[in-house]
N, C-alpha and C positions, 0 to 999 in steps of 0.2 A: 311645290313650296318647300318641302323638306330638303331639297337639294341645296338650298342656301345655307342650311345649318352644317353641311359637310365642308363648306368653304370658310365660313366665319369662325374666328376664335371664340368659342362659346363662353369662355371666362370673361370676355369683354362685354357681354350683353348685360346691361343693368336694368333695362325696362323692355317688356314684351307685351304687345297687345294682339290678341287673337280675336278678330271680329268676323262674325258671319261664317263660322266654320261648322262643318258637320262633325258631330261628336265622334262618329265612327272613324273619320279620317284623322282626328286628333291622336288616336292611338299610335300612329306612325311618328308623331312628334315626341312621345313620352321619353324615349331614350335621350333625345337631345335636351329636353327640359331638365332632365336629371343631371346633365353636365354643365348647366348654367350656374356655376357655383356662386357667382356674384350678382345674380338676379335679385333685385330688391323690389321691383314693382311688376306685377302680373295682372293684366286685364283680360278677362274672359267675357266677351260681349256677344250676345246673339248666337250662342252655341246651340245647334239644333240637332235633332235626330233625323237621319235620312232614311234609315231602314227600320223595319219592324224587327227587333231582335228579341230573343227571349230574355227574361228578367235576369237570369244568372250571368249571361254574357255582358249585359249592361252593367250589372253590379261589379263584375270583374274589372271592367274598364274604369269605373268610378274608383274602385279600390286602388288600382294602379296609379291613377292620377293623385289620389289622396296620399299614397305612400311617397310620391315624388316630393311632397312638401317637406318631408324630413331630410331630404337631400339638398334642400335650398336654405342653407343656414342664414343667408342675408335677406331672405324674403321678408319684407316689412309691410308691404301694401298689396292686398289682394282685392281687386274690384271685380265683382260678378254682376253682370247686367243682363237681364233677359236671357237667362241661361237655365234650361230645364232640369239639369241633373242634380241640382241641390234640393229639389222638392222632396220634403220629408226627411232630409238628412242634414239640415243646417247645423244642428247641435254637434254632430260628429265632426263636421268641418271646422267648427270654431274651437274645438279642443286643442 
């Protein structure tokens, strides 16, 4: 799936929906998400954990995704539906 991001002009992506992804595999998309400078709508739906990982590794991935939002100046809409990784950290995400 990440192969498509090597072909497409990432500045042209305005909306992106990631549905039924495994959180561990999303880490491969982080570099591409950071290059989508004109992204204004991001939908994360049904993101699940595949592997049992230690808490520090999971927290590192969450921090990486969270830091990407600062690189998306046009992001106006974030839809998070049935996604586990916000549990207990919603306040941090909304800042």
